[in-house]
FIRO-309940 format. One line per field, with one value per residue: x, y, z of N, C-alpha, C in turn; residue in one letter. Coordinates in Angstrom, 1 decimal. Layout:
neast <- [X; ...]
nnorth <- [Y; ...]
nup <- [Z; ...]
caeast <- [X; ...]
canorth <- [Y; ...]
caup <- [Z; ...]
ceast <- [X; ...]
cnorth <- [Y; ...]
cup <- [Z; ...]
residuo <- [A; ...]
***
This chain:
neast <- [-8.1; -11.3; -13.3; -15.8; -19.1; -22.1; -23.9; -26.1; -27.4; -27.7; -26.5; -27.8; -25.6; -24.9; -23.0; -23.2; -21.3; -18.9; -16.4; -13.0; -10.3; -7.2; -5.8; -2.8; -1.7; -1.5; -2.3; -4.1; -6.6; -8.7; -7.6; -9.0; -11.8; -12.0; -11.7; -13.8; -16.5; -16.0; -16.4; -19.3; -20.3; -19.9; -18.4; -15.3; -13.8; -10.9; -8.8; -5.3; -2.5; -0.1; 1.8; 3.8; 2.8; 0.5; 2.5; 3.6; 1.5; 0.5; 0.1; -1.2; -3.4; -4.2; -6.2; -8.0; -10.0; -7.4; -7.4; -5.5; -4.7; -3.9; -4.7; -4.2; -3.5; -5.9; -6.4; -6.5; -8.3; -10.2; -10.1; -10.3; -12.9; -14.2; -12.9; -14.2; -17.4; -17.5; -17.4; -19.8; -20.4; -21.6; -21.9; -22.9; -21.7; -18.8; -16.0; -13.2; -10.7; -7.9; -5.2; -2.9; 0.1; 2.9; 6.1; 8.5; 10.3; 9.8; 7.3; 5.8; 5.3; 2.0; 1.5; 3.6; 3.4; 3.3; 2.8; 2.6; 2.6; -0.3; -2.5; -1.3; -1.7; -4.5; -5.7; -4.8; -6.5; -8.6; -9.9; -9.8; -12.0; -14.3; -13.8; -13.5; -16.1; -17.8; -16.3; -17.4; -20.1; -22.0; -21.8; -22.9; -25.0; -28.7; -28.9; -26.8; -24.0; -21.8; -18.6; -15.9; -12.9; -12.4; -11.2; -11.6; -12.1; -11.9; -10.9; -9.3; -6.6; -3.9; -0.7; 1.0; -0.5; -0.1; -0.8; -3.0; -5.8; -7.2; -7.5; -8.6; -11.3; -12.2; -12.6; -14.8; -16.9; -17.4; -18.9; -21.5; -22.0; -21.9; -23.9; -25.8; -26.1; -25.7; -28.1; -29.7; -30.4; -29.9; -30.1; -27.8; -25.8; -23.4; -20.9; -18.9; -16.5; -15.4; -12.6; -10.6; -7.5; -5.4; -3.7; -1.7; 0.2; 0.7; 0.1; 2.0; 4.4; 4.3; 5.5; 5.9; 2.8; 3.1; 3.5; 1.0; -1.1; -0.4; -1.0; -3.7; -4.6; -4.4; -7.0; -9.3; -12.1; -12.2; -9.3; -8.1; -6.8; -8.8; -9.8; -8.3; -10.8; -12.8; -13.4; -13.2; -15.6; -17.9; -17.6; -18.4; -20.9; -22.2; -21.8; -23.7; -27.2; -28.6; -28.1; -29.4; -31.0; -29.0; -26.8; -24.8; -23.1; -20.7; -19.6; -18.4; -15.9; -14.6; -14.0; -15.0; -13.2; -13.8; -15.0; -13.4; -11.4; -10.9; -10.3; -9.8; -7.2; -5.5; -5.7; -4.6; -1.7; -0.4; -0.7; 0.9; 3.5; 3.8; 4.5; 6.6]
nnorth <- [-21.8; -22.4; -24.7; -25.9; -25.8; -24.0; -25.4; -24.5; -21.4; -19.2; -16.7; -15.7; -15.2; -16.6; -16.6; -14.2; -11.2; -9.8; -7.2; -7.1; -5.6; -4.8; -6.9; -7.9; -10.4; -13.8; -13.5; -11.4; -9.3; -8.7; -10.6; -13.0; -12.2; -12.3; -15.4; -16.4; -15.4; -16.4; -19.1; -18.9; -19.2; -17.0; -15.0; -13.9; -10.6; -9.5; -6.2; -5.1; -3.5; -3.0; -4.6; -5.6; -6.6; -8.4; -10.2; -11.2; -12.4; -14.6; -17.1; -17.5; -16.6; -17.8; -18.1; -16.4; -13.6; -10.7; -7.0; -4.4; -1.6; 1.3; 3.5; 6.0; 7.0; 8.4; 8.2; 5.1; 4.5; 4.7; 3.7; 1.4; 0.8; 1.4; -0.9; -2.7; -1.7; -1.9; -4.5; -5.8; -6.1; -6.4; -5.5; -6.9; -6.1; -4.7; -4.9; -2.7; -2.3; -1.0; 0.4; 2.8; 4.1; 6.1; 6.0; 6.9; 7.7; 5.9; 6.1; 9.0; 11.8; 13.1; 15.8; 16.3; 15.3; 15.0; 17.4; 15.7; 13.3; 12.7; 14.2; 12.0; 9.8; 10.0; 10.2; 7.6; 5.7; 7.1; 8.8; 7.5; 5.2; 6.8; 7.9; 5.4; 4.5; 6.4; 6.0; 4.3; 3.8; 3.4; 0.6; -0.6; -3.2; -2.3; -2.5; -2.9; -3.8; -1.9; -2.4; -1.5; -1.4; -0.3; 0.8; -0.4; 1.8; 5.3; 6.9; 6.2; 7.3; 5.7; 5.3; 3.7; 3.7; 5.5; 8.3; 7.5; 7.0; 9.2; 9.4; 7.1; 8.3; 10.0; 8.1; 6.3; 8.7; 9.6; 7.3; 8.0; 10.3; 9.3; 7.4; 8.7; 10.2; 8.6; 7.7; 9.1; 7.7; 5.0; 1.7; 1.6; 0.3; 1.4; 0.5; 0.0; -2.1; -2.2; -3.2; -4.9; -5.3; -6.4; -9.0; -9.3; -9.1; -6.3; -4.9; -5.8; -4.6; -1.7; 0.3; -0.4; -1.8; -4.6; -4.8; -3.9; -5.1; -7.9; -6.6; -6.3; -8.4; -9.3; -7.7; -8.2; -10.2; -12.7; -14.0; -14.0; -12.6; -10.5; -12.3; -12.7; -14.0; -13.6; -10.9; -10.9; -12.4; -11.2; -8.6; -10.0; -10.9; -8.1; -8.0; -9.5; -9.7; -10.1; -8.8; -6.1; -4.1; -2.8; 0.5; 3.0; 2.7; 1.5; -1.4; -3.2; -5.1; -6.5; -8.3; -7.4; -5.9; -3.3; -3.5; -3.7; -2.7; -2.2; -4.4; -6.9; -8.2; -6.9; -4.3; -4.6; -6.0; -3.4; -1.7; -2.9; -2.9; 0.2; 0.0; -1.3]
nup <- [-4.9; -4.4; -6.1; -6.1; -6.8; -5.6; -2.3; -1.6; -2.6; -0.7; -0.2; -2.6; -4.4; -6.8; -9.8; -10.6; -11.4; -9.7; -9.1; -7.7; -6.3; -5.4; -4.8; -3.3; -2.1; -1.2; 0.9; 1.5; 2.3; -0.1; -1.3; 0.2; 0.8; -2.3; -2.8; -0.7; -2.4; -4.8; -3.9; -4.1; -6.0; -7.6; -10.7; -10.3; -10.9; -11.6; -10.4; -11.1; -9.6; -11.5; -14.0; -12.9; -10.6; -11.6; -13.0; -10.5; -9.1; -10.9; -11.1; -8.5; -9.3; -11.3; -14.4; -14.1; -14.8; -15.2; -14.8; -15.4; -13.1; -11.9; -9.3; -8.8; -11.3; -13.5; -15.9; -16.6; -14.5; -16.0; -18.3; -17.4; -16.7; -18.9; -21.0; -18.8; -19.6; -22.9; -22.6; -22.1; -19.6; -16.8; -13.3; -10.1; -7.7; -6.2; -4.7; -2.7; -1.4; -1.1; 0.1; 1.3; 2.8; 3.1; 4.8; 5.3; 7.3; 9.2; 11.8; 12.8; 14.7; 14.6; 13.8; 12.6; 9.7; 6.8; 3.5; 1.3; 1.8; 3.3; 1.2; -0.7; 0.2; 0.8; -1.7; -2.8; -0.6; 0.4; -1.6; -4.2; -4.3; -4.5; -7.5; -8.0; -7.9; -9.7; -12.4; -12.9; -12.7; -14.6; -15.5; -13.3; -11.7; -11.1; -8.7; -7.4; -5.1; -3.1; -1.5; 0.8; 2.8; 6.2; 9.1; 12.8; 14.5; 13.9; 15.9; 18.0; 18.6; 17.7; 17.8; 16.4; 13.8; 12.6; 10.4; 9.2; 10.1; 9.9; 7.5; 6.5; 8.1; 6.1; 4.1; 5.6; 5.8; 3.4; 2.4; 2.9; 1.5; -1.0; -1.5; -1.3; -3.4; -5.6; -5.1; -6.9; -9.0; -8.9; -7.0; -5.5; -3.4; -0.2; 1.7; 4.7; 5.6; 8.7; 9.8; 12.8; 14.3; 12.1; 10.8; 7.8; 5.5; 4.6; 7.0; 8.8; 7.7; 8.8; 11.2; 14.5; 14.6; 14.8; 17.6; 18.7; 17.6; 18.8; 21.0; 21.1; 21.1; 23.9; 24.8; 23.6; 24.2; 23.4; 23.5; 21.2; 18.0; 15.5; 12.6; 9.2; 7.7; 9.0; 8.6; 6.0; 5.2; 6.6; 4.2; 2.6; 2.6; 3.1; 0.7; -1.2; -1.8; 0.8; 2.2; 1.8; 2.8; 3.9; 4.5; 3.6; 6.0; 8.3; 9.3; 12.2; 13.2; 14.9; 16.9; 19.7; 21.0; 21.5; 23.9; 25.5; 26.9; 29.7; 30.8; 33.4; 33.8; 31.7; 32.9; 35.3; 34.6; 33.6; 35.9; 37.5; 36.3; 36.4; 38.9; 39.5]
caeast <- [-9.8; -12.9; -14.1; -17.3; -20.6; -22.6; -25.0; -27.6; -27.1; -28.3; -26.6; -27.9; -24.7; -24.5; -23.8; -23.0; -20.0; -17.8; -15.5; -12.2; -9.8; -6.7; -5.0; -1.0; -0.6; -2.7; -2.8; -4.3; -8.0; -9.3; -8.0; -9.8; -12.9; -12.4; -11.9; -15.5; -17.3; -15.8; -17.2; -20.2; -20.4; -19.5; -17.6; -14.9; -13.0; -9.1; -7.9; -4.2; -1.9; 0.7; 1.9; 4.6; 1.8; 0.3; 2.9; 4.0; 0.2; 0.1; 0.0; -2.1; -4.4; -4.3; -7.2; -9.4; -9.4; -7.6; -7.1; -4.6; -5.6; -3.3; -6.0; -3.3; -3.3; -7.1; -6.8; -6.2; -9.5; -11.2; -9.6; -10.7; -14.4; -14.4; -12.9; -15.5; -18.4; -17.2; -17.3; -21.2; -20.0; -22.5; -21.3; -23.4; -20.9; -17.4; -15.1; -12.6; -9.8; -7.0; -4.8; -1.7; 0.6; 4.1; 6.3; 10.1; 11.0; 8.9; 6.2; 6.2; 4.0; 0.8; 2.0; 4.8; 2.7; 3.8; 1.4; 2.7; 2.1; -1.2; -2.6; -0.8; -2.6; -5.9; -5.8; -5.1; -6.8; -10.4; -11.1; -10.0; -13.5; -15.3; -13.2; -13.6; -17.1; -18.0; -16.1; -18.3; -21.6; -22.6; -21.6; -23.4; -26.1; -29.5; -29.0; -25.2; -23.1; -20.2; -17.7; -14.7; -12.3; -11.9; -10.5; -12.7; -12.8; -11.3; -11.2; -8.8; -5.1; -2.9; 0.5; 1.5; -0.9; 0.4; -1.9; -4.3; -7.0; -7.9; -7.7; -10.2; -12.1; -13.1; -13.0; -16.1; -17.7; -17.9; -20.0; -22.8; -22.6; -21.9; -25.5; -27.0; -25.5; -26.1; -29.9; -31.1; -30.5; -30.1; -30.2; -26.2; -25.5; -22.0; -20.9; -17.0; -16.4; -14.6; -11.7; -10.3; -6.2; -5.6; -2.0; -1.5; 1.7; 0.8; 0.0; 3.9; 5.1; 3.9; 6.5; 4.9; 2.2; 3.0; 2.9; -0.4; -1.7; 0.2; -2.1; -5.4; -4.9; -4.7; -7.7; -10.4; -12.3; -11.9; -8.6; -7.6; -7.7; -9.7; -9.1; -8.5; -11.3; -13.9; -13.8; -13.8; -16.8; -18.7; -17.5; -19.3; -22.5; -22.5; -22.1; -25.1; -28.5; -29.1; -28.0; -30.1; -31.6; -27.9; -26.2; -24.1; -22.7; -19.3; -19.6; -17.3; -15.9; -13.4; -14.7; -15.3; -12.2; -14.0; -16.0; -13.0; -10.1; -10.6; -10.3; -8.9; -5.8; -4.8; -5.8; -3.1; -0.6; 0.2; -0.4; 1.8; 4.6; 4.3; 4.8; 7.9]
canorth <- [-21.3; -23.8; -24.7; -26.4; -25.2; -23.7; -26.4; -24.1; -20.2; -18.8; -15.2; -15.2; -14.6; -17.6; -16.3; -13.0; -10.8; -8.8; -6.4; -6.9; -4.2; -4.6; -8.0; -8.0; -12.1; -14.7; -12.8; -9.8; -8.9; -8.6; -11.9; -13.9; -12.0; -13.3; -16.3; -16.7; -14.8; -17.9; -20.8; -18.9; -18.9; -15.7; -14.5; -12.6; -9.9; -8.9; -5.3; -5.1; -2.0; -3.0; -5.2; -6.6; -7.5; -9.1; -11.7; -12.2; -13.3; -15.2; -18.9; -17.3; -16.3; -18.4; -18.7; -15.4; -12.2; -9.6; -6.0; -2.9; -0.2; 2.0; 4.7; 6.7; 7.5; 8.4; 7.7; 3.9; 4.2; 5.4; 2.4; -0.2; 0.9; 1.8; -2.3; -3.5; -1.2; -2.4; -6.6; -5.4; -6.7; -6.0; -5.8; -6.7; -5.6; -3.9; -4.9; -1.9; -3.0; -0.6; 1.4; 3.0; 5.2; 6.4; 6.3; 6.8; 7.7; 5.4; 6.3; 10.2; 12.5; 13.1; 17.1; 16.1; 14.7; 16.3; 17.7; 15.2; 11.8; 13.0; 14.1; 10.8; 8.9; 10.6; 9.9; 6.4; 5.4; 7.6; 9.5; 6.6; 5.0; 7.9; 8.4; 4.2; 4.5; 7.4; 5.6; 2.6; 4.2; 2.7; -0.9; -1.5; -3.1; -1.1; -2.7; -3.1; -3.2; -1.7; -2.3; -1.3; -1.7; 0.4; 0.0; -0.4; 3.1; 6.6; 7.9; 5.6; 8.0; 4.8; 6.1; 2.4; 3.7; 6.9; 9.4; 6.8; 7.0; 10.6; 9.1; 6.2; 8.5; 10.0; 6.7; 6.3; 9.8; 8.9; 6.1; 8.6; 11.0; 8.4; 6.8; 9.8; 10.9; 7.3; 7.6; 10.0; 7.0; 4.0; 1.5; 1.1; 1.0; 1.6; 0.0; -0.4; -3.1; -1.5; -4.4; -5.0; -5.4; -7.7; -10.0; -9.1; -8.4; -5.1; -4.0; -6.5; -3.2; -0.4; 0.6; -0.5; -2.4; -6.3; -4.7; -3.3; -6.6; -8.6; -5.7; -6.2; -10.3; -9.6; -7.1; -8.9; -11.1; -14.2; -13.9; -14.0; -11.3; -10.7; -13.3; -12.1; -14.4; -12.7; -9.7; -11.2; -13.1; -9.5; -7.9; -10.9; -10.9; -6.8; -7.5; -10.2; -9.4; -10.0; -7.3; -5.1; -3.1; -1.8; 1.2; 4.4; 1.7; 0.6; -2.8; -3.1; -6.1; -6.4; -9.5; -7.2; -5.1; -2.0; -3.1; -4.8; -2.0; -2.2; -6.2; -6.3; -8.5; -6.3; -3.4; -5.4; -6.2; -1.8; -1.2; -3.6; -2.7; 1.3; 0.2; -1.8]
caup <- [-4.8; -4.4; -7.9; -5.6; -7.0; -4.0; -2.7; -1.3; -2.8; 0.6; -0.5; -3.6; -5.2; -7.9; -10.9; -10.5; -11.4; -8.9; -9.1; -6.3; -6.0; -4.3; -4.2; -3.4; -2.0; -1.2; 2.8; 1.5; 2.8; -0.7; -1.6; 0.6; 0.4; -3.7; -2.4; -0.8; -3.2; -5.9; -4.0; -3.7; -7.2; -8.3; -11.3; -9.8; -11.8; -10.6; -10.7; -10.2; -9.5; -12.5; -14.6; -11.9; -9.6; -12.3; -12.9; -9.1; -9.3; -12.6; -10.4; -7.5; -10.2; -12.8; -15.1; -13.4; -15.2; -14.2; -15.2; -14.9; -12.7; -10.6; -8.9; -8.7; -12.7; -14.0; -17.0; -16.0; -14.1; -16.9; -19.6; -17.3; -16.8; -20.6; -20.7; -18.8; -20.4; -24.1; -22.9; -21.9; -17.8; -15.4; -12.0; -8.8; -6.6; -6.4; -3.4; -2.5; -0.4; -1.3; 1.1; 1.2; 3.4; 2.7; 5.9; 4.8; 8.3; 9.9; 12.4; 13.1; 15.4; 13.6; 13.5; 11.2; 8.6; 5.4; 2.9; 0.4; 2.6; 3.6; 0.1; -1.7; 1.1; 1.1; -2.9; -2.8; 0.1; 0.5; -3.1; -5.4; -3.8; -5.6; -8.4; -9.4; -8.5; -11.1; -13.9; -13.4; -12.3; -16.3; -15.5; -12.2; -11.5; -10.2; -7.2; -6.6; -3.5; -2.9; 0.0; 1.3; 4.4; 6.8; 10.6; 13.7; 15.1; 13.6; 16.9; 18.7; 18.2; 18.0; 17.3; 15.6; 12.6; 11.4; 9.8; 8.5; 11.2; 9.7; 6.1; 6.6; 8.6; 5.6; 3.5; 6.1; 5.4; 1.8; 2.0; 2.9; 0.2; -2.3; -1.0; -1.5; -4.9; -6.7; -5.4; -8.0; -10.8; -8.8; -5.7; -5.3; -1.8; 0.0; 2.9; 4.6; 6.8; 10.0; 10.8; 14.2; 13.7; 11.5; 10.2; 6.9; 4.8; 4.1; 8.1; 9.2; 7.3; 9.6; 12.5; 15.6; 14.3; 15.5; 19.0; 18.6; 17.4; 20.2; 22.4; 20.8; 21.8; 24.8; 25.1; 23.0; 24.9; 23.1; 23.7; 20.0; 17.1; 14.4; 11.3; 7.7; 7.0; 9.8; 7.6; 4.6; 5.3; 6.9; 3.2; 1.3; 3.3; 2.3; -1.3; -1.1; -1.8; 1.9; 3.3; 0.6; 3.7; 4.8; 3.6; 4.3; 7.3; 8.8; 10.2; 13.2; 12.8; 16.2; 18.1; 20.9; 21.6; 22.2; 24.9; 27.0; 26.9; 30.8; 31.1; 35.0; 33.4; 31.2; 33.9; 36.2; 34.0; 33.3; 36.6; 37.9; 35.6; 36.8; 40.8; 39.1]
ceast <- [-10.3; -13.4; -15.3; -18.1; -21.2; -23.9; -26.7; -27.1; -27.5; -28.2; -26.5; -26.8; -24.3; -24.8; -23.4; -21.8; -19.6; -16.5; -14.5; -11.1; -8.9; -6.0; -3.6; -1.1; -1.9; -3.0; -3.8; -6.2; -9.0; -9.1; -9.0; -11.0; -13.1; -12.6; -13.4; -16.1; -17.3; -16.7; -18.4; -20.8; -20.5; -18.1; -16.9; -13.9; -12.2; -9.0; -6.8; -3.5; -1.3; 1.1; 2.9; 4.2; 1.1; 1.0; 3.4; 2.6; -0.2; -0.3; -0.9; -3.7; -4.9; -5.6; -8.5; -8.9; -9.0; -7.0; -6.2; -5.4; -5.0; -4.4; -5.5; -3.2; -5.5; -7.5; -6.7; -7.7; -10.6; -10.9; -10.1; -12.1; -14.8; -14.0; -14.4; -17.4; -18.8; -17.6; -18.9; -21.1; -21.2; -22.3; -22.4; -22.9; -19.2; -16.8; -14.0; -11.5; -8.2; -6.2; -2.9; -1.1; 2.0; 5.0; 7.9; 11.0; 10.5; 7.9; 6.4; 5.0; 3.7; 0.8; 2.7; 4.5; 3.3; 2.7; 1.6; 2.5; 1.0; -2.3; -2.4; -2.2; -3.7; -6.1; -6.2; -5.9; -8.3; -10.8; -11.0; -11.4; -14.3; -15.1; -13.6; -15.0; -18.0; -17.4; -16.9; -19.8; -22.6; -22.6; -22.2; -25.1; -27.1; -29.1; -27.7; -24.7; -22.1; -19.6; -16.7; -14.3; -11.7; -11.5; -12.0; -13.0; -11.6; -10.6; -9.9; -6.6; -3.8; -1.9; 1.3; 0.8; -0.7; -0.7; -3.1; -5.8; -8.0; -8.3; -8.8; -11.0; -13.0; -13.4; -14.7; -17.4; -18.4; -19.0; -21.5; -23.0; -22.6; -23.5; -26.4; -27.2; -26.0; -27.5; -30.5; -31.0; -30.7; -30.2; -29.1; -26.1; -23.8; -22.2; -19.6; -18.0; -15.0; -13.7; -11.0; -8.2; -5.8; -3.8; -2.0; 0.0; 1.7; 1.0; 1.7; 4.4; 5.5; 4.9; 5.6; 3.7; 1.8; 2.7; 1.9; -1.2; -1.5; -0.9; -3.6; -5.7; -5.5; -5.8; -9.2; -10.4; -12.4; -10.7; -7.4; -7.8; -8.5; -9.4; -9.6; -10.2; -13.3; -14.4; -14.0; -15.2; -18.2; -18.6; -18.6; -20.6; -22.5; -22.7; -23.2; -26.4; -28.9; -28.8; -28.5; -30.6; -30.3; -27.4; -25.3; -23.3; -21.1; -19.3; -18.5; -17.2; -14.3; -13.3; -14.5; -14.4; -12.0; -14.6; -15.3; -11.5; -9.9; -10.6; -9.5; -7.3; -5.6; -4.4; -4.4; -1.9; 0.2; 0.3; 0.7; 3.6; 4.8; 4.8; 6.0; 8.8]
cnorth <- [-22.2; -23.6; -25.3; -25.6; -25.2; -24.9; -25.6; -22.2; -19.3; -17.1; -14.9; -14.7; -15.5; -16.8; -14.7; -12.1; -9.8; -8.5; -6.5; -6.2; -4.5; -5.9; -7.9; -9.4; -12.0; -14.4; -11.7; -10.1; -9.4; -10.3; -12.8; -13.4; -12.5; -14.4; -17.2; -16.5; -16.1; -18.5; -20.3; -18.9; -17.6; -15.5; -13.3; -11.5; -9.0; -7.5; -5.3; -4.2; -2.2; -4.2; -6.4; -7.2; -8.1; -11.0; -11.9; -13.3; -14.0; -16.8; -18.4; -17.0; -16.3; -18.9; -17.6; -14.1; -11.1; -8.6; -5.5; -2.4; 0.4; 3.4; 5.9; 7.6; 7.1; 8.0; 5.8; 3.4; 4.1; 4.3; 1.5; 0.1; 1.0; -0.9; -2.7; -3.4; -2.2; -4.0; -6.7; -6.1; -5.6; -6.0; -5.7; -6.4; -5.2; -4.2; -3.6; -1.8; -2.7; 0.4; 1.0; 4.4; 5.4; 6.4; 5.9; 6.7; 7.4; 6.4; 7.6; 10.6; 12.8; 14.9; 17.4; 15.2; 15.9; 16.0; 16.6; 13.5; 11.8; 13.0; 12.8; 10.0; 8.8; 10.1; 8.3; 5.6; 5.6; 7.9; 8.2; 6.0; 5.5; 7.9; 7.2; 4.2; 5.1; 7.3; 4.3; 2.4; 3.3; 0.9; -1.4; -1.9; -2.2; -1.5; -3.4; -3.2; -3.1; -2.0; -2.0; -1.7; -0.6; -0.3; 0.5; 0.7; 4.1; 7.3; 7.6; 6.8; 6.8; 5.3; 4.9; 2.8; 5.1; 8.0; 8.6; 6.2; 8.5; 10.4; 8.5; 6.6; 9.3; 9.5; 6.8; 7.0; 9.5; 8.1; 7.1; 9.4; 10.4; 7.8; 7.7; 10.2; 9.3; 7.1; 8.0; 9.2; 5.5; 3.6; 1.3; 1.6; 0.6; 1.7; -0.6; -1.8; -3.1; -2.8; -3.8; -4.9; -7.1; -8.3; -10.4; -8.5; -6.9; -4.0; -4.6; -5.1; -2.1; -0.8; 0.2; -1.5; -3.7; -6.0; -5.0; -4.3; -7.1; -8.0; -6.5; -7.3; -9.9; -8.6; -7.9; -10.0; -12.7; -14.8; -14.4; -12.6; -11.9; -11.6; -12.5; -12.5; -13.9; -11.9; -10.0; -11.5; -12.0; -9.0; -9.1; -10.5; -9.1; -6.5; -8.4; -9.3; -9.3; -9.1; -6.2; -4.0; -2.1; -1.1; 2.2; 3.9; 1.1; -0.2; -3.2; -5.0; -6.4; -7.2; -8.9; -7.0; -4.2; -1.9; -3.5; -3.9; -2.0; -3.8; -6.0; -7.1; -7.5; -4.9; -3.4; -5.6; -4.5; -1.3; -1.8; -3.3; -1.1; 0.7; -0.2; -0.5]
cup <- [-5.3; -5.8; -7.4; -6.1; -5.4; -3.5; -2.4; -1.7; -2.2; 0.3; -2.0; -4.8; -7.0; -9.0; -11.8; -10.7; -10.4; -8.6; -8.0; -6.5; -4.9; -3.9; -4.4; -3.3; -1.5; 0.3; 2.7; 1.6; 1.4; -1.5; -1.3; 0.4; -1.3; -3.8; -1.8; -1.7; -4.4; -5.4; -3.3; -5.2; -8.2; -9.2; -10.8; -10.8; -11.3; -11.3; -10.0; -10.6; -10.8; -13.2; -13.8; -11.2; -10.6; -12.4; -12.0; -8.7; -10.0; -11.7; -9.5; -8.7; -11.6; -12.9; -15.0; -14.6; -14.5; -15.3; -14.3; -14.2; -11.6; -10.3; -9.0; -10.3; -13.3; -15.1; -17.0; -15.7; -14.9; -17.9; -18.8; -17.0; -18.1; -20.8; -20.2; -19.5; -21.7; -23.9; -22.4; -20.0; -17.1; -14.1; -10.7; -7.4; -6.9; -4.7; -3.8; -1.6; -1.1; -0.1; 0.7; 2.0; 3.3; 4.4; 5.8; 6.0; 9.4; 10.7; 13.3; 14.0; 14.6; 13.0; 12.4; 10.4; 7.3; 4.1; 1.7; 0.8; 2.4; 2.1; -0.8; -0.8; 1.1; -0.4; -3.5; -2.2; 0.3; -1.0; -4.1; -5.4; -5.0; -6.9; -9.3; -9.6; -9.2; -11.9; -14.1; -12.8; -13.6; -16.1; -14.1; -12.5; -10.7; -8.6; -6.4; -5.3; -3.9; -1.7; 0.1; 2.4; 4.8; 8.1; 11.8; 14.4; 13.9; 14.5; 17.8; 17.8; 18.6; 16.7; 16.1; 14.1; 11.5; 11.2; 9.1; 8.9; 10.2; 8.1; 5.7; 7.5; 7.2; 4.3; 4.2; 5.7; 4.2; 1.2; 1.9; 1.7; -1.0; -2.4; -1.8; -2.8; -5.7; -6.6; -6.1; -9.2; -9.8; -7.5; -4.7; -3.8; -1.4; 1.2; 3.3; 6.2; 7.6; 10.6; 11.8; 13.2; 13.2; 10.9; 8.7; 6.2; 5.0; 5.8; 8.8; 8.8; 8.3; 11.0; 13.7; 15.7; 14.7; 17.0; 19.4; 19.0; 18.5; 21.4; 22.2; 21.3; 22.8; 25.8; 25.0; 23.5; 24.5; 23.3; 22.3; 19.2; 16.2; 13.3; 9.9; 7.1; 7.8; 9.0; 6.5; 4.8; 5.8; 5.2; 2.6; 1.6; 2.5; 1.1; -1.7; -0.9; -0.5; 2.6; 2.5; 1.9; 4.6; 3.9; 4.0; 5.7; 7.1; 9.8; 10.8; 13.2; 14.0; 17.5; 19.3; 21.8; 22.4; 23.2; 25.9; 27.3; 28.4; 31.4; 32.5; 34.5; 33.0; 32.1; 34.5; 35.7; 33.4; 34.7; 37.4; 37.6; 35.9; 38.4; 40.5; 39.0]
residuo <- [M; S; E; R; E; P; A; F; D; F; L; S; L; S; D; K; T; V; L; V; M; G; V; A; N; K; K; S; V; A; Y; R; I; A; N; I; L; E; S; C; G; V; N; V; I; Y; T; L; R; S; E; A; R; R; E; S; L; A; K; L; L; A; G; R; T; T; L; I; C; D; V; E; D; Q; A; Q; I; D; A; M; A; A; K; L; K; S; D; G; V; E; L; A; G; L; V; H; S; I; A; F; A; D; Y; P; E; G; I; R; P; F; H; E; T; T; R; Q; Q; F; L; Q; A; I; D; I; S; A; F; S; L; T; S; V; C; N; A; L; K; D; C; F; A; N; D; A; S; V; V; T; I; G; I; S; T; T; R; M; A; S; E; S; Y; G; F; M; A; P; I; K; A; A; L; E; S; S; L; A; F; L; T; K; S; F; S; R; F; S; E; V; R; F; N; A; V; A; A; G; L; L; K; T; S; A; S; A; G; I; P; G; Y; V; D; S; Y; L; Y; A; E; K; V; I; P; R; G; R; A; V; S; T; D; E; V; A; S; T; A; V; F; L; I; S; P; R; S; S; G; I; T; A; Q; S; V; V; V; D; A; G; M; S; I; N; Y; F; D; A; S; V; V; S; A; V; T; S; A; D; V; D]
***
């Protein structure tokens, strides 16, 4: 990560503290967000899922403050919040980049999703945002910004994403309710970056995802997929005071894919294949 001081603090983030949740490796969206935040002079505190994850990231996060917090365990969430509060930490922002879905038998039809799969996924990927924010409410600055990572559309029934679209829809819906709820005692904002298909280690493990990613590159007008840094840069903007008028929103970052499904070359390729 860059140790340079920002030449001009356009985003007004210098010397502020932001908590980043969800770093798994150097390709993680959370890591790229943290990287940009640090280049803006932000003090980033990292929460990691386990001691094993902390050990695996020891070199990558050398010299950084790391806390253990498995969001499936409320006691760990509470302990993390208590630690920050006892240390007198005031958070200008929270980055929630956490998602998990279990596909032990690969991607199956949505109606075959098991109760255990769905409830675990919604607990980790959606409810954890509410649980963490409630625990941290006394640590947030009055005008803090919370940013989570969603997907570009929760209405596209993509088979390669399994049952995660409904989970992300729940996450997205919670933004409005958290904004309203927190408005009773603060000006904390809640937004999401609704990302298009990304090339990350996590996504590579989803059955069928790579083919969808390659298709996205064909549909996107510029001919190349959304980069992790493009998503990360948008998240940093939403964390910053420069986005103070934006709350309860999902900002789509898909490089225009949603406007180009009927691109002539794509349509031609499909219809020609049908003829053959």
